[in-house]
PDB file with SEQRES, HELIX, SHEET and CRYST1 records, atoms N, CA, C and O in Angstrom:
SEQRES   1 A   87  MET PHE THR MET THR ASP LEU GLU PRO TYR PHE GLY LYS          
SEQRES   2 A   87  ALA SER MET LYS VAL ASN ASP ILE GLU PHE LYS LEU VAL          
SEQRES   3 A   87  LYS GLU GLU GLU MET SER GLY GLU LEU ALA VAL TRP SER          
SEQRES   4 A   87  SER LYS ASP TYR LEU VAL ARG ALA THR PRO ASN PHE ASP          
SEQRES   5 A   87  ASN ILE PRO ILE PRO VAL TYR ILE SER THR PRO LYS VAL          
SEQRES   6 A   87  LYS ILE ASN ILE ILE TYR PHE PHE SER ALA ILE PHE ILE          
SEQRES   7 A   87  PHE PRO SER PHE PRO THR PHE ILE LEU                          
HELIX    1 AA1 MET A    4  LEU A    7  1                                   4    
HELIX    2 AA2 GLU A    8  TYR A   10  5                                   3    
HELIX    3 AA3 SER A   81  ILE A   86  1                                   6    
SHEET    1 AA1 6 SER A  15  VAL A  18  0                                        
SHEET    2 AA1 6 ILE A  21  GLU A  30 -1                                        
SHEET    3 AA1 6 GLY A  33  SER A  39 -1                                        
SHEET    4 AA1 6 LEU A  44  ALA A  47 -1                                        
SHEET    5 AA1 6 ILE A  56  SER A  61 -1                                        
SHEET    6 AA1 6 LYS A  66  PHE A  72 -1                                        
CRYST1    1.000    1.000    1.000  90.00  90.00  90.00 P 1           1          
ATOM      1  N   MET A   1       0.807  -1.179  -0.004  1.00  0.00           N  
ATOM      2  CA  MET A   1       0.033   0.121   0.059  1.00  0.00           C  
ATOM      3  C   MET A   1       0.806   1.222   0.078  1.00  0.00           C  
ATOM      4  O   MET A   1       1.863   1.167   0.706  1.00  0.00           O  
ATOM      5  N   PHE A   2       0.457   2.341  -0.555  1.00  0.00           N  
ATOM      6  CA  PHE A   2       1.183   3.530  -0.771  1.00  0.00           C  
ATOM      7  C   PHE A   2       0.993   4.334   0.518  1.00  0.00           C  
ATOM      8  O   PHE A   2      -0.131   4.498   0.992  1.00  0.00           O  
ATOM      9  N   THR A   3       2.158   4.859   1.112  1.00  0.00           N  
ATOM     10  CA  THR A   3       2.192   5.513   2.283  1.00  0.00           C  
ATOM     11  C   THR A   3       2.736   6.866   2.282  1.00  0.00           C  
ATOM     12  O   THR A   3       3.117   7.310   1.199  1.00  0.00           O  
ATOM     13  N   MET A   4       2.837   7.616   3.363  1.00  0.00           N  
ATOM     14  CA  MET A   4       3.415   8.937   3.457  1.00  0.00           C  
ATOM     15  C   MET A   4       4.970   8.753   3.158  1.00  0.00           C  
ATOM     16  O   MET A   4       5.575   9.583   2.479  1.00  0.00           O  
ATOM     17  N   THR A   5       5.569   7.662   3.680  1.00  0.00           N  
ATOM     18  CA  THR A   5       6.963   7.519   3.381  1.00  0.00           C  
ATOM     19  C   THR A   5       7.306   7.396   1.853  1.00  0.00           C  
ATOM     20  O   THR A   5       8.386   7.784   1.407  1.00  0.00           O  
ATOM     21  N   ASP A   6       6.385   6.869   1.127  1.00  0.00           N  
ATOM     22  CA  ASP A   6       6.503   6.895  -0.354  1.00  0.00           C  
ATOM     23  C   ASP A   6       6.653   8.338  -0.975  1.00  0.00           C  
ATOM     24  O   ASP A   6       7.403   8.605  -1.914  1.00  0.00           O  
ATOM     25  N   LEU A   7       5.896   9.163  -0.366  1.00  0.00           N  
ATOM     26  CA  LEU A   7       5.720  10.575  -0.835  1.00  0.00           C  
ATOM     27  C   LEU A   7       7.083  11.413  -0.499  1.00  0.00           C  
ATOM     28  O   LEU A   7       7.384  12.392  -1.182  1.00  0.00           O  
ATOM     29  N   GLU A   8       7.794  11.023   0.465  1.00  0.00           N  
ATOM     30  CA  GLU A   8       8.965  11.867   1.014  1.00  0.00           C  
ATOM     31  C   GLU A   8       9.714  12.515  -0.177  1.00  0.00           C  
ATOM     32  O   GLU A   8       9.871  13.735  -0.213  1.00  0.00           O  
ATOM     33  N   PRO A   9      10.193  11.667  -1.185  1.00  0.00           N  
ATOM     34  CA  PRO A   9      10.958  12.346  -2.204  1.00  0.00           C  
ATOM     35  C   PRO A   9      10.260  13.390  -3.020  1.00  0.00           C  
ATOM     36  O   PRO A   9      10.898  14.249  -3.627  1.00  0.00           O  
ATOM     37  N   TYR A  10       8.988  13.323  -3.038  1.00  0.00           N  
ATOM     38  CA  TYR A  10       8.209  14.263  -3.889  1.00  0.00           C  
ATOM     39  C   TYR A  10       7.764  15.587  -3.198  1.00  0.00           C  
ATOM     40  O   TYR A  10       7.404  16.533  -3.899  1.00  0.00           O  
ATOM     41  N   PHE A  11       7.782  15.675  -1.855  1.00  0.00           N  
ATOM     42  CA  PHE A  11       7.420  16.920  -1.226  1.00  0.00           C  
ATOM     43  C   PHE A  11       8.257  18.113  -1.583  1.00  0.00           C  
ATOM     44  O   PHE A  11       9.476  18.109  -1.414  1.00  0.00           O  
ATOM     45  N   GLY A  12       7.578  19.164  -2.093  1.00  0.00           N  
ATOM     46  CA  GLY A  12       8.110  20.427  -2.482  1.00  0.00           C  
ATOM     47  C   GLY A  12       8.824  20.243  -3.890  1.00  0.00           C  
ATOM     48  O   GLY A  12       9.532  21.160  -4.307  1.00  0.00           O  
ATOM     49  N   LYS A  13       8.653  19.056  -4.650  1.00  0.00           N  
ATOM     50  CA  LYS A  13       9.076  18.975  -5.925  1.00  0.00           C  
ATOM     51  C   LYS A  13       8.093  18.650  -6.897  1.00  0.00           C  
ATOM     52  O   LYS A  13       8.206  19.076  -8.046  1.00  0.00           O  
ATOM     53  N   ALA A  14       7.102  17.909  -6.537  1.00  0.00           N  
ATOM     54  CA  ALA A  14       6.057  17.527  -7.478  1.00  0.00           C  
ATOM     55  C   ALA A  14       4.958  18.496  -7.579  1.00  0.00           C  
ATOM     56  O   ALA A  14       4.481  19.032  -6.579  1.00  0.00           O  
ATOM     57  N   SER A  15       4.517  18.745  -8.869  1.00  0.00           N  
ATOM     58  CA  SER A  15       3.477  19.711  -9.007  1.00  0.00           C  
ATOM     59  C   SER A  15       2.509  19.162 -10.215  1.00  0.00           C  
ATOM     60  O   SER A  15       2.879  18.306 -11.018  1.00  0.00           O  
ATOM     61  N   MET A  16       1.375  19.704 -10.223  1.00  0.00           N  
ATOM     62  CA  MET A  16       0.379  19.298 -11.341  1.00  0.00           C  
ATOM     63  C   MET A  16      -0.442  20.600 -11.681  1.00  0.00           C  
ATOM     64  O   MET A  16      -0.567  21.531 -10.885  1.00  0.00           O  
ATOM     65  N   LYS A  17      -0.925  20.572 -12.797  1.00  0.00           N  
ATOM     66  CA  LYS A  17      -1.776  21.617 -13.220  1.00  0.00           C  
ATOM     67  C   LYS A  17      -3.266  21.017 -13.605  1.00  0.00           C  
ATOM     68  O   LYS A  17      -3.397  20.080 -14.393  1.00  0.00           O  
ATOM     69  N   VAL A  18      -4.254  21.603 -13.020  1.00  0.00           N  
ATOM     70  CA  VAL A  18      -5.625  21.126 -13.263  1.00  0.00           C  
ATOM     71  C   VAL A  18      -6.516  22.509 -13.635  1.00  0.00           C  
ATOM     72  O   VAL A  18      -6.639  23.445 -12.845  1.00  0.00           O  
ATOM     73  N   ASN A  19      -7.043  22.474 -14.816  1.00  0.00           N  
ATOM     74  CA  ASN A  19      -7.856  23.606 -15.188  1.00  0.00           C  
ATOM     75  C   ASN A  19      -7.031  24.979 -14.984  1.00  0.00           C  
ATOM     76  O   ASN A  19      -7.531  25.940 -14.400  1.00  0.00           O  
ATOM     77  N   ASP A  20      -5.879  24.989 -15.452  1.00  0.00           N  
ATOM     78  CA  ASP A  20      -4.987  26.089 -15.281  1.00  0.00           C  
ATOM     79  C   ASP A  20      -4.695  26.540 -13.810  1.00  0.00           C  
ATOM     80  O   ASP A  20      -4.296  27.685 -13.597  1.00  0.00           O  
ATOM     81  N   ILE A  21      -4.878  25.712 -12.872  1.00  0.00           N  
ATOM     82  CA  ILE A  21      -4.525  25.830 -11.455  1.00  0.00           C  
ATOM     83  C   ILE A  21      -3.339  25.073 -11.083  1.00  0.00           C  
ATOM     84  O   ILE A  21      -3.407  23.846 -11.149  1.00  0.00           O  
ATOM     85  N   GLU A  22      -2.256  25.636 -10.699  1.00  0.00           N  
ATOM     86  CA  GLU A  22      -0.964  24.887 -10.358  1.00  0.00           C  
ATOM     87  C   GLU A  22      -1.023  24.465  -8.991  1.00  0.00           C  
ATOM     88  O   GLU A  22      -1.187  25.295  -8.098  1.00  0.00           O  
ATOM     89  N   PHE A  23      -0.895  23.170  -8.740  1.00  0.00           N  
ATOM     90  CA  PHE A  23      -0.744  22.567  -7.376  1.00  0.00           C  
ATOM     91  C   PHE A  23       0.616  22.069  -7.109  1.00  0.00           C  
ATOM     92  O   PHE A  23       1.258  21.496  -7.989  1.00  0.00           O  
ATOM     93  N   LYS A  24       1.081  22.271  -5.909  1.00  0.00           N  
ATOM     94  CA  LYS A  24       2.446  21.711  -5.407  1.00  0.00           C  
ATOM     95  C   LYS A  24       2.186  20.911  -4.283  1.00  0.00           C  
ATOM     96  O   LYS A  24       1.497  21.310  -3.344  1.00  0.00           O  
ATOM     97  N   LEU A  25       2.777  19.652  -4.342  1.00  0.00           N  
ATOM     98  CA  LEU A  25       2.737  18.699  -3.153  1.00  0.00           C  
ATOM     99  C   LEU A  25       3.539  19.171  -1.959  1.00  0.00           C  
ATOM    100  O   LEU A  25       4.728  19.435  -2.137  1.00  0.00           O  
ATOM    101  N   VAL A  26       3.005  19.299  -0.776  1.00  0.00           N  
ATOM    102  CA  VAL A  26       3.658  19.818   0.440  1.00  0.00           C  
ATOM    103  C   VAL A  26       3.334  18.884   1.548  1.00  0.00           C  
ATOM    104  O   VAL A  26       2.343  18.160   1.462  1.00  0.00           O  
ATOM    105  N   LYS A  27       4.148  18.861   2.628  1.00  0.00           N  
ATOM    106  CA  LYS A  27       3.736  18.084   3.902  1.00  0.00           C  
ATOM    107  C   LYS A  27       3.265  19.213   4.918  1.00  0.00           C  
ATOM    108  O   LYS A  27       3.853  20.288   5.032  1.00  0.00           O  
ATOM    109  N   GLU A  28       2.310  18.904   5.531  1.00  0.00           N  
ATOM    110  CA  GLU A  28       1.840  19.878   6.563  1.00  0.00           C  
ATOM    111  C   GLU A  28       1.693  19.176   7.897  1.00  0.00           C  
ATOM    112  O   GLU A  28       1.290  18.014   7.941  1.00  0.00           O  
ATOM    113  N   GLU A  29       2.014  19.866   8.996  1.00  0.00           N  
ATOM    114  CA  GLU A  29       1.810  19.193  10.335  1.00  0.00           C  
ATOM    115  C   GLU A  29       0.665  19.798  10.930  1.00  0.00           C  
ATOM    116  O   GLU A  29       0.622  21.023  11.042  1.00  0.00           O  
ATOM    117  N   GLU A  30      -0.391  18.975  11.374  1.00  0.00           N  
ATOM    118  CA  GLU A  30      -1.521  19.469  12.145  1.00  0.00           C  
ATOM    119  C   GLU A  30      -1.703  18.565  13.330  1.00  0.00           C  
ATOM    120  O   GLU A  30      -1.017  17.568  13.555  1.00  0.00           O  
ATOM    121  N   MET A  31      -2.742  19.030  14.102  1.00  0.00           N  
ATOM    122  CA  MET A  31      -2.891  18.133  15.313  1.00  0.00           C  
ATOM    123  C   MET A  31      -3.167  16.634  14.997  1.00  0.00           C  
ATOM    124  O   MET A  31      -2.865  15.762  15.811  1.00  0.00           O  
ATOM    125  N   SER A  32      -3.720  16.365  13.856  1.00  0.00           N  
ATOM    126  CA  SER A  32      -3.830  15.018  13.501  1.00  0.00           C  
ATOM    127  C   SER A  32      -2.649  14.140  13.055  1.00  0.00           C  
ATOM    128  O   SER A  32      -2.636  12.916  12.933  1.00  0.00           O  
ATOM    129  N   GLY A  33      -1.652  15.031  12.835  1.00  0.00           N  
ATOM    130  CA  GLY A  33      -0.242  14.468  12.313  1.00  0.00           C  
ATOM    131  C   GLY A  33       0.248  14.976  11.069  1.00  0.00           C  
ATOM    132  O   GLY A  33      -0.059  16.125  10.750  1.00  0.00           O  
ATOM    133  N   GLU A  34       0.940  14.304  10.352  1.00  0.00           N  
ATOM    134  CA  GLU A  34       1.462  14.747   9.101  1.00  0.00           C  
ATOM    135  C   GLU A  34       0.556  14.454   7.936  1.00  0.00           C  
ATOM    136  O   GLU A  34       0.066  13.337   7.769  1.00  0.00           O  
ATOM    137  N   LEU A  35       0.341  15.473   7.133  1.00  0.00           N  
ATOM    138  CA  LEU A  35      -0.682  15.346   6.062  1.00  0.00           C  
ATOM    139  C   LEU A  35      -0.001  15.798   4.724  1.00  0.00           C  
ATOM    140  O   LEU A  35       0.770  16.757   4.686  1.00  0.00           O  
ATOM    141  N   ALA A  36      -0.360  14.988   3.542  1.00  0.00           N  
ATOM    142  CA  ALA A  36       0.174  15.307   2.263  1.00  0.00           C  
ATOM    143  C   ALA A  36      -0.860  16.288   1.728  1.00  0.00           C  
ATOM    144  O   ALA A  36      -2.058  16.017   1.816  1.00  0.00           O  
ATOM    145  N   VAL A  37      -0.441  17.392   1.189  1.00  0.00           N  
ATOM    146  CA  VAL A  37      -1.453  18.530   0.681  1.00  0.00           C  
ATOM    147  C   VAL A  37      -0.862  18.967  -0.686  1.00  0.00           C  
ATOM    148  O   VAL A  37       0.313  19.257  -0.911  1.00  0.00           O  
ATOM    149  N   TRP A  38      -1.962  18.959  -1.604  1.00  0.00           N  
ATOM    150  CA  TRP A  38      -1.764  19.594  -2.821  1.00  0.00           C  
ATOM    151  C   TRP A  38      -2.119  21.031  -2.653  1.00  0.00           C  
ATOM    152  O   TRP A  38      -3.289  21.321  -2.405  1.00  0.00           O  
ATOM    153  N   SER A  39      -1.223  21.939  -2.767  1.00  0.00           N  
ATOM    154  CA  SER A  39      -1.522  23.371  -2.446  1.00  0.00           C  
ATOM    155  C   SER A  39      -1.528  24.160  -3.556  1.00  0.00           C  
ATOM    156  O   SER A  39      -0.641  23.982  -4.390  1.00  0.00           O  
ATOM    157  N   SER A  40      -2.438  25.082  -3.744  1.00  0.00           N  
ATOM    158  CA  SER A  40      -2.439  26.156  -4.761  1.00  0.00           C  
ATOM    159  C   SER A  40      -2.705  27.493  -4.123  1.00  0.00           C  
ATOM    160  O   SER A  40      -2.767  27.603  -2.898  1.00  0.00           O  
ATOM    161  N   LYS A  41      -2.867  28.537  -4.964  1.00  0.00           N  
ATOM    162  CA  LYS A  41      -3.115  29.907  -4.379  1.00  0.00           C  
ATOM    163  C   LYS A  41      -4.521  29.823  -3.672  1.00  0.00           C  
ATOM    164  O   LYS A  41      -4.660  30.317  -2.553  1.00  0.00           O  
ATOM    165  N   ASP A  42      -5.537  29.213  -4.305  1.00  0.00           N  
ATOM    166  CA  ASP A  42      -6.833  29.291  -3.849  1.00  0.00           C  
ATOM    167  C   ASP A  42      -7.428  28.133  -3.173  1.00  0.00           C  
ATOM    168  O   ASP A  42      -8.437  28.262  -2.480  1.00  0.00           O  
ATOM    169  N   TYR A  43      -6.757  26.845  -3.375  1.00  0.00           N  
ATOM    170  CA  TYR A  43      -7.302  25.687  -2.868  1.00  0.00           C  
ATOM    171  C   TYR A  43      -6.278  24.809  -2.140  1.00  0.00           C  
ATOM    172  O   TYR A  43      -5.097  24.878  -2.480  1.00  0.00           O  
ATOM    173  N   LEU A  44      -6.657  24.012  -1.187  1.00  0.00           N  
ATOM    174  CA  LEU A  44      -5.949  22.940  -0.466  1.00  0.00           C  
ATOM    175  C   LEU A  44      -6.604  21.657  -0.832  1.00  0.00           C  
ATOM    176  O   LEU A  44      -7.829  21.574  -0.744  1.00  0.00           O  
ATOM    177  N   VAL A  45      -5.972  20.768  -1.189  1.00  0.00           N  
ATOM    178  CA  VAL A  45      -6.343  19.352  -1.499  1.00  0.00           C  
ATOM    179  C   VAL A  45      -5.638  18.432  -0.534  1.00  0.00           C  
ATOM    180  O   VAL A  45      -4.487  18.079  -0.792  1.00  0.00           O  
ATOM    181  N   ARG A  46      -6.257  18.013   0.577  1.00  0.00           N  
ATOM    182  CA  ARG A  46      -5.517  17.118   1.566  1.00  0.00           C  
ATOM    183  C   ARG A  46      -5.754  15.774   1.159  1.00  0.00           C  
ATOM    184  O   ARG A  46      -6.897  15.329   1.058  1.00  0.00           O  
ATOM    185  N   ALA A  47      -4.686  15.073   0.908  1.00  0.00           N  
ATOM    186  CA  ALA A  47      -4.693  13.622   0.307  1.00  0.00           C  
ATOM    187  C   ALA A  47      -3.669  12.796   0.878  1.00  0.00           C  
ATOM    188  O   ALA A  47      -2.619  12.581   0.272  1.00  0.00           O  
ATOM    189  N   THR A  48      -3.924  12.306   2.046  1.00  0.00           N  
ATOM    190  CA  THR A  48      -2.807  11.675   2.771  1.00  0.00           C  
ATOM    191  C   THR A  48      -2.943  10.088   2.660  1.00  0.00           C  
ATOM    192  O   THR A  48      -3.995   9.561   3.021  1.00  0.00           O  
ATOM    193  N   PRO A  49      -1.945   9.366   2.190  1.00  0.00           N  
ATOM    194  CA  PRO A  49      -2.057   7.973   2.040  1.00  0.00           C  
ATOM    195  C   PRO A  49      -2.282   7.245   3.383  1.00  0.00           C  
ATOM    196  O   PRO A  49      -1.616   7.533   4.378  1.00  0.00           O  
ATOM    197  N   ASN A  50      -3.237   6.295   3.384  1.00  0.00           N  
ATOM    198  CA  ASN A  50      -3.305   5.470   4.663  1.00  0.00           C  
ATOM    199  C   ASN A  50      -3.586   6.173   5.920  1.00  0.00           C  
ATOM    200  O   ASN A  50      -3.093   5.762   6.970  1.00  0.00           O  
ATOM    201  N   PHE A  51      -4.481   7.387   5.875  1.00  0.00           N  
ATOM    202  CA  PHE A  51      -4.871   8.183   6.957  1.00  0.00           C  
ATOM    203  C   PHE A  51      -6.017   7.554   7.692  1.00  0.00           C  
ATOM    204  O   PHE A  51      -7.035   7.210   7.092  1.00  0.00           O  
ATOM    205  N   ASP A  52      -5.862   7.397   8.998  1.00  0.00           N  
ATOM    206  CA  ASP A  52      -6.927   6.585   9.812  1.00  0.00           C  
ATOM    207  C   ASP A  52      -7.371   5.328   9.111  1.00  0.00           C  
ATOM    208  O   ASP A  52      -8.551   4.978   9.143  1.00  0.00           O  
ATOM    209  N   ASN A  53      -6.395   4.613   8.447  1.00  0.00           N  
ATOM    210  CA  ASN A  53      -6.706   3.243   7.820  1.00  0.00           C  
ATOM    211  C   ASN A  53      -7.557   3.447   6.660  1.00  0.00           C  
ATOM    212  O   ASN A  53      -8.079   2.432   6.201  1.00  0.00           O  
ATOM    213  N   ILE A  54      -7.815   4.621   6.064  1.00  0.00           N  
ATOM    214  CA  ILE A  54      -8.473   4.803   4.863  1.00  0.00           C  
ATOM    215  C   ILE A  54      -7.419   5.081   3.805  1.00  0.00           C  
ATOM    216  O   ILE A  54      -6.638   6.021   3.946  1.00  0.00           O  
ATOM    217  N   PRO A  55      -7.382   4.216   2.664  1.00  0.00           N  
ATOM    218  CA  PRO A  55      -6.154   4.371   1.735  1.00  0.00           C  
ATOM    219  C   PRO A  55      -5.923   5.784   1.324  1.00  0.00           C  
ATOM    220  O   PRO A  55      -4.791   6.254   1.446  1.00  0.00           O  
ATOM    221  N   ILE A  56      -6.931   6.523   0.833  1.00  0.00           N  
ATOM    222  CA  ILE A  56      -6.597   7.908   0.305  1.00  0.00           C  
ATOM    223  C   ILE A  56      -7.886   8.803   0.716  1.00  0.00           C  
ATOM    224  O   ILE A  56      -8.752   8.904  -0.153  1.00  0.00           O  
ATOM    225  N   PRO A  57      -8.075   9.384   1.807  1.00  0.00           N  
ATOM    226  CA  PRO A  57      -9.099  10.327   2.003  1.00  0.00           C  
ATOM    227  C   PRO A  57      -8.798  11.644   1.369  1.00  0.00           C  
ATOM    228  O   PRO A  57      -7.654  12.093   1.435  1.00  0.00           O  
ATOM    229  N   VAL A  58      -9.712  12.264   0.785  1.00  0.00           N  
ATOM    230  CA  VAL A  58      -9.441  13.562   0.065  1.00  0.00           C  
ATOM    231  C   VAL A  58     -10.494  14.584   0.614  1.00  0.00           C  
ATOM    232  O   VAL A  58     -11.704  14.367   0.661  1.00  0.00           O  
ATOM    233  N   TYR A  59      -9.850  15.752   1.030  1.00  0.00           N  
ATOM    234  CA  TYR A  59     -10.482  16.860   1.590  1.00  0.00           C  
ATOM    235  C   TYR A  59     -10.147  18.127   0.705  1.00  0.00           C  
ATOM    236  O   TYR A  59      -9.003  18.572   0.613  1.00  0.00           O  
ATOM    237  N   ILE A  60     -11.216  18.656   0.076  1.00  0.00           N  
ATOM    238  CA  ILE A  60     -10.842  19.934  -0.749  1.00  0.00           C  
ATOM    239  C   ILE A  60     -11.483  21.004   0.033  1.00  0.00           C  
ATOM    240  O   ILE A  60     -12.609  20.922   0.524  1.00  0.00           O  
ATOM    241  N   SER A  61     -10.648  22.065   0.121  1.00  0.00           N  
ATOM    242  CA  SER A  61     -11.148  23.326   0.820  1.00  0.00           C  
ATOM    243  C   SER A  61     -10.435  24.475   0.212  1.00  0.00           C  
ATOM    244  O   SER A  61      -9.374  24.402  -0.408  1.00  0.00           O  
ATOM    245  N   THR A  62     -11.199  25.655   0.478  1.00  0.00           N  
ATOM    246  CA  THR A  62     -10.549  27.079   0.175  1.00  0.00           C  
ATOM    247  C   THR A  62     -10.229  27.568   1.539  1.00  0.00           C  
ATOM    248  O   THR A  62     -10.491  26.907   2.543  1.00  0.00           O  
ATOM    249  N   PRO A  63      -9.653  28.747   1.565  1.00  0.00           N  
ATOM    250  CA  PRO A  63      -9.266  29.338   2.863  1.00  0.00           C  
ATOM    251  C   PRO A  63     -10.481  29.437   3.774  1.00  0.00           C  
ATOM    252  O   PRO A  63     -10.328  29.330   4.991  1.00  0.00           O  
ATOM    253  N   LYS A  64     -11.600  29.623   3.273  1.00  0.00           N  
ATOM    254  CA  LYS A  64     -12.895  29.888   4.052  1.00  0.00           C  
ATOM    255  C   LYS A  64     -13.934  28.601   4.120  1.00  0.00           C  
ATOM    256  O   LYS A  64     -14.715  28.494   5.065  1.00  0.00           O  
ATOM    257  N   VAL A  65     -13.894  27.829   3.265  1.00  0.00           N  
ATOM    258  CA  VAL A  65     -15.022  26.800   3.064  1.00  0.00           C  
ATOM    259  C   VAL A  65     -14.449  25.469   2.633  1.00  0.00           C  
ATOM    260  O   VAL A  65     -13.657  25.359   1.697  1.00  0.00           O  
ATOM    261  N   LYS A  66     -14.905  24.435   3.387  1.00  0.00           N  
ATOM    262  CA  LYS A  66     -14.638  23.103   2.887  1.00  0.00           C  
ATOM    263  C   LYS A  66     -15.675  22.705   1.875  1.00  0.00           C  
ATOM    264  O   LYS A  66     -16.877  22.684   2.138  1.00  0.00           O  
ATOM    265  N   ILE A  67     -15.106  22.355   0.580  1.00  0.00           N  
ATOM    266  CA  ILE A  67     -15.937  22.146  -0.517  1.00  0.00           C  
ATOM    267  C   ILE A  67     -16.584  20.792  -0.587  1.00  0.00           C  
ATOM    268  O   ILE A  67     -17.767  20.645  -0.896  1.00  0.00           O  
ATOM    269  N   ASN A  68     -15.778  19.820  -0.294  1.00  0.00           N  
ATOM    270  CA  ASN A  68     -16.215  18.438  -0.548  1.00  0.00           C  
ATOM    271  C   ASN A  68     -15.276  17.457   0.317  1.00  0.00           C  
ATOM    272  O   ASN A  68     -14.136  17.733   0.689  1.00  0.00           O  
ATOM    273  N   ILE A  69     -15.944  16.309   0.555  1.00  0.00           N  
ATOM    274  CA  ILE A  69     -15.128  15.225   1.072  1.00  0.00           C  
ATOM    275  C   ILE A  69     -15.381  14.112   0.228  1.00  0.00           C  
ATOM    276  O   ILE A  69     -16.539  13.768  -0.010  1.00  0.00           O  
ATOM    277  N   ILE A  70     -14.300  13.460  -0.292  1.00  0.00           N  
ATOM    278  CA  ILE A  70     -14.489  12.346  -1.087  1.00  0.00           C  
ATOM    279  C   ILE A  70     -13.455  11.249  -0.707  1.00  0.00           C  
ATOM    280  O   ILE A  70     -12.280  11.559  -0.506  1.00  0.00           O  
ATOM    281  N   TYR A  71     -13.871  10.031  -0.613  1.00  0.00           N  
ATOM    282  CA  TYR A  71     -13.045   8.934  -0.105  1.00  0.00           C  
ATOM    283  C   TYR A  71     -12.748   7.971  -1.456  1.00  0.00           C  
ATOM    284  O   TYR A  71     -13.621   7.432  -2.137  1.00  0.00           O  
ATOM    285  N   PHE A  72     -11.407   7.898  -1.653  1.00  0.00           N  
ATOM    286  CA  PHE A  72     -11.108   6.859  -2.643  1.00  0.00           C  
ATOM    287  C   PHE A  72     -10.545   5.662  -1.964  1.00  0.00           C  
ATOM    288  O   PHE A  72      -9.584   5.724  -1.197  1.00  0.00           O  
ATOM    289  N   PHE A  73     -11.235   4.472  -2.302  1.00  0.00           N  
ATOM    290  CA  PHE A  73     -10.781   3.241  -1.654  1.00  0.00           C  
ATOM    291  C   PHE A  73      -9.906   2.403  -2.611  1.00  0.00           C  
ATOM    292  O   PHE A  73      -9.793   1.181  -2.513  1.00  0.00           O  
ATOM    293  N   SER A  74      -9.313   3.144  -3.522  1.00  0.00           N  
ATOM    294  CA  SER A  74      -8.488   2.488  -4.522  1.00  0.00           C  
ATOM    295  C   SER A  74      -7.087   2.195  -3.910  1.00  0.00           C  
ATOM    296  O   SER A  74      -6.560   2.957  -3.099  1.00  0.00           O  
ATOM    297  N   ALA A  75      -6.514   1.034  -4.355  1.00  0.00           N  
ATOM    298  CA  ALA A  75      -5.222   0.595  -3.941  1.00  0.00           C  
ATOM    299  C   ALA A  75      -4.255   1.414  -4.883  1.00  0.00           C  
ATOM    300  O   ALA A  75      -4.380   1.383  -6.107  1.00  0.00           O  
ATOM    301  N   ILE A  76      -3.266   2.162  -4.224  1.00  0.00           N  
ATOM    302  CA  ILE A  76      -2.329   2.897  -5.021  1.00  0.00           C  
ATOM    303  C   ILE A  76      -0.984   2.448  -4.523  1.00  0.00           C  
ATOM    304  O   ILE A  76      -0.663   2.404  -3.335  1.00  0.00           O  
ATOM    305  N   PHE A  77      -0.126   2.075  -5.683  1.00  0.00           N  
ATOM    306  CA  PHE A  77       1.110   1.435  -5.142  1.00  0.00           C  
ATOM    307  C   PHE A  77       2.327   2.344  -5.663  1.00  0.00           C  
ATOM    308  O   PHE A  77       3.438   2.127  -5.179  1.00  0.00           O  
ATOM    309  N   ILE A  78       2.184   3.257  -6.535  1.00  0.00           N  
ATOM    310  CA  ILE A  78       3.276   4.037  -7.190  1.00  0.00           C  
ATOM    311  C   ILE A  78       2.743   5.450  -7.237  1.00  0.00           C  
ATOM    312  O   ILE A  78       1.550   5.727  -7.359  1.00  0.00           O  
ATOM    313  N   PHE A  79       3.759   6.343  -7.125  1.00  0.00           N  
ATOM    314  CA  PHE A  79       3.518   7.670  -7.243  1.00  0.00           C  
ATOM    315  C   PHE A  79       2.763   8.211  -8.464  1.00  0.00           C  
ATOM    316  O   PHE A  79       1.860   9.019  -8.249  1.00  0.00           O  
ATOM    317  N   PRO A  80       3.028   7.865  -9.661  1.00  0.00           N  
ATOM    318  CA  PRO A  80       2.348   8.264 -10.874  1.00  0.00           C  
ATOM    319  C   PRO A  80       0.847   8.191 -10.645  1.00  0.00           C  
ATOM    320  O   PRO A  80       0.132   9.082 -11.104  1.00  0.00           O  
ATOM    321  N   SER A  81       0.313   7.137  -9.931  1.00  0.00           N  
ATOM    322  CA  SER A  81      -1.079   6.908  -9.916  1.00  0.00           C  
ATOM    323  C   SER A  81      -1.644   7.915  -8.845  1.00  0.00           C  
ATOM    324  O   SER A  81      -2.820   8.255  -8.980  1.00  0.00           O  
ATOM    325  N   PHE A  82      -0.997   8.367  -7.909  1.00  0.00           N  
ATOM    326  CA  PHE A  82      -1.418   9.131  -6.870  1.00  0.00           C  
ATOM    327  C   PHE A  82      -2.107  10.414  -7.384  1.00  0.00           C  
ATOM    328  O   PHE A  82      -3.273  10.617  -7.047  1.00  0.00           O  
ATOM    329  N   PRO A  83      -1.475  11.272  -8.160  1.00  0.00           N  
ATOM    330  CA  PRO A  83      -2.076  12.655  -8.610  1.00  0.00           C  
ATOM    331  C   PRO A  83      -3.232  12.166  -9.477  1.00  0.00           C  
ATOM    332  O   PRO A  83      -4.263  12.838  -9.455  1.00  0.00           O  
ATOM    333  N   THR A  84      -3.180  11.082 -10.233  1.00  0.00           N  
ATOM    334  CA  THR A  84      -4.352  10.829 -11.163  1.00  0.00           C  
ATOM    335  C   THR A  84      -5.633  10.519 -10.410  1.00  0.00           C  
ATOM    336  O   THR A  84      -6.714  10.843 -10.902  1.00  0.00           O  
ATOM    337  N   PHE A  85      -5.551   9.871  -9.172  1.00  0.00           N  
ATOM    338  CA  PHE A  85      -6.605   9.545  -8.380  1.00  0.00           C  
ATOM    339  C   PHE A  85      -7.217  10.833  -7.652  1.00  0.00           C  
ATOM    340  O   PHE A  85      -8.421  11.046  -7.507  1.00  0.00           O  
ATOM    341  N   ILE A  86      -6.192  11.635  -7.229  1.00  0.00           N  
ATOM    342  CA  ILE A  86      -6.526  12.847  -6.473  1.00  0.00           C  
ATOM    343  C   ILE A  86      -7.456  13.877  -7.200  1.00  0.00           C  
ATOM    344  O   ILE A  86      -8.550  14.211  -6.744  1.00  0.00           O  
ATOM    345  N   LEU A  87      -6.957  14.325  -8.305  1.00  0.00           N  
ATOM    346  CA  LEU A  87      -7.669  15.362  -9.081  1.00  0.00           C  
ATOM    347  C   LEU A  87      -8.084  14.948 -10.485  1.00  0.00           C  
ATOM    348  O   LEU A  87      -8.683  15.741 -11.211  1.00  0.00           O  
TER     349      LEU A  87                                                      
END                                                                             
């Protein structure tokens, strides 16, 4: 199963563009622990592998409003699959 450890080499380096919005993969520390976040100017997409034993829970928010919560129960084993499932 894909984990946060697998993402370590990509933090701060990986980026993707969706509908002309550039997202960069970063690691954030919150009270719940370490989170993998695709961050843009206007959106945060929290997508942390194996968080609370859910393979990839996805939380999409703006600075003011949580837009949606989506759970992907897909098995992800390599990094190239990760952004594809997220956005």
